[in-house]
N, C-alpha and C positions, 0 to 999 in steps of 0.2 A: 336381824344378820339380812334381811335384807338391804338395809341402810350403808351396814357395813361395806360389803359387797361394793353397791352403787359408789360411795366415798373413795372406796379403793379403787376402778377403775375412772373413776373423776382422778383421781392422784393419775395415776398412767399412762393416761391420756395427755392432763400437766406436763407431766415429763416429758414422753415423747414430744410434747410441740417444741419443749426447751433443748432438748436433745438437736429436734431435727434443727432449731436458729444456729445449732453450732460445726451442722456438718457446712463444707460449703460448699455456693449451688451458682447456677448460670443464673443470669439475673434473665432469665426468658422463663415464661409462666409455662406450666407444671411440671409436675415430679416426672412423667413419663418422661418428658420431653428431656428432664437434667439429667435422669439415666440415661437415659439412651445417648446422650452425647459423655455422662462415664465410661460409658462403653466400650464409645466409636473411640473417644480419646484414650482408652483404655488398648483395645487393638492395634492403633496408632503406634503405638507406644511398644509395642510387641511387634512391628513389623520394621520398625528401628532397628533394635535392639537386635533382632535377627538377620538386617542388613550390614550393623556396624561387624557384628559379630565373622558376618560370610567376609570381608574385606580386611578384618584383623587377622584370621586363618590363610585370604590370598598375598595377605602382607610379609605373612610370615613364609608361604611358599615363595616370594619373590626370593625371601634372603634362602633358602634353600638351592635353587634353584641355581640362585650367582656364586655363593660361597661354599657349597658342598660341592656341589654340580658342576659349576662351571659354566652353566648352561644360560646363555645371556636371553636366547631367542624363548628357553623357557621365562626366564626371569617376567622379561617380555610382556607376555603373558599372562602371567599369574599377575604384574601391577596392572594391565588392560580389566581384569574379573576385580582386581580393585576398586577402580574405578568404576566400575559398572554395578559392583555390590555399595557402592558411595551414592552413588545419585539413587540408589534405589532407597534410602537409608534418608537423602535429601526429599522424597516423596512424600513422605510420614511424619518428620522428625519437628520438633517444637522450633520458633526462634532460635534461642537460646544456643539447640543442638544443634541447627543450620547454619549458624555460626563457625562454631565447631569444623563443623562435617567441609564449608569449603574454605579452612586451612589445612587441610587433611587430604582434600582435592588436588589442592595449588604445590602438594608436599609429596604428594604420587604423579605429579605433572611431571614435577621437578627434577624425581626419579627418573623416569623412565629418558627425559632429556638427555640426562647424564649418563645415561645405560647406555639410551641409542651414540650421546655422539665421544666416551670414555670408553666405554667397557667396564674392562674389569681394573683399568689403572683411576676411575672413580669411587677404590672402594672407601675412601676413609670420606666421603665428603655421602657414598651412602650409605654407609656404615647411619652418619650419625643423621640422615634425613628419618631413616630407619626406626629409631629409636626413639625420633619425634614424633614417629605416624602412630610408632606399638603406643608410645605414653600417650599422647592425643586420643587416639582410640579406644584407651583404657579409661579416659576420664569420660569420653561420651557414652561409652557404657553402663557408667555407674551413674552415671546421671540420669542414664533414660530405664534403666533398672529399680532406682530410688524412685519416678515419677510413675513405674507402673505399681512400684508397693502399695505409692497413694493413694491409687485410681482404684485400686482394688480392695485398700481397706475403705474407701469412700463407698463403692457397692458394695462389701459388708454388712457398711453402716445404713447404707437407704434399706436395703433387704431387712438388715434385721425391726428396723422403725415400724419399716408397711406389717410386717409379722407381728410385730407390737400392737396396732393398731387393730388388726384382721381381730389377732387376741380378746380383745377388751373388748370387742365387736360382738364378742360369741358371747364372750362371761355377760355383757349388759344380752342378748338376744335368749340365753339359757334363764336370764333368772328373769325378766319383762315377757318374756313368750312363753315359753316353756316351762316357767312355774321349777325351774332346777333350780337349786342351792347350789348343790354340789358337782353337775358339768360345772356350772355358775366358775364355782370356783377353782376344778381345772383349767380352767378359761384364764384366769388371773393369774394362777401361777407360772402357766403357759404366756401371757404376758411379759409376767416378770424378769423369767430367764430372757425373755426374746430382745426386751428395756437394758437386760444387763450385755445381752453379747452387743450392743448396738455402743454403747457405754465405751464399750475395751477395743469394739474395733474402732470409734472416735480417735480413741490413744485418752 
C-alpha cells in the first residue's frame, strides 16, 4: 500500500510539473513574482474595463444631451468626461488597447471641435463620429474583457497547481511521518481533484 501511495504521489507531482509548463509564465524568477504579475495584470485590465465603460456612458450621455435635449453645453461636458475617462483607461491599458484608445480620443476631440464650431448644424458628422466611437469602444471593451478572462483562468490554474503540490506533500507526510495511509489516501484524492481543476482552467 505504501509503495502504491508513493507511486501515486510521484505521478501527481510529475503531472503537476507537466501542466505547469503549459501555463504561460513571465520570464521572471519565482512563481510568486509571476503570480503577482498576473494579479497586477488582472487589476489593470479591470481598471481599463471600468474606465472604458465610463467613457461609453459619457459618449451616450453626450448624444442624449445633444439630440434629445438640444443641450450643447451638456453635450460638451459629457464629451469632456468621456475624454477624461479615456485618459484614465490609457494609464492602465495594454499596448493594443492604447492604440484603440488613441483613436477614440481623436474622435472625441473631433466631435468636441465640431460641436463648438457648428453646434446642431454638425449633426450628421457628429452622428457618424458617435457611431464610430461607440463601435470602437465596444471593440476595446470586448478585448479587455477577453484579457480579464484569460488572466483569471491563469490565476485559477496557478492556484490549483499550488494546491495540488500542497496536497501531494501532505500525502507524503501522512504516509512517511505520521504512518497514516488513510490520511495519505485522502490527501492524494484532494491532489487529484486540484490537478483536475488546474487542467480544466488551463483549457
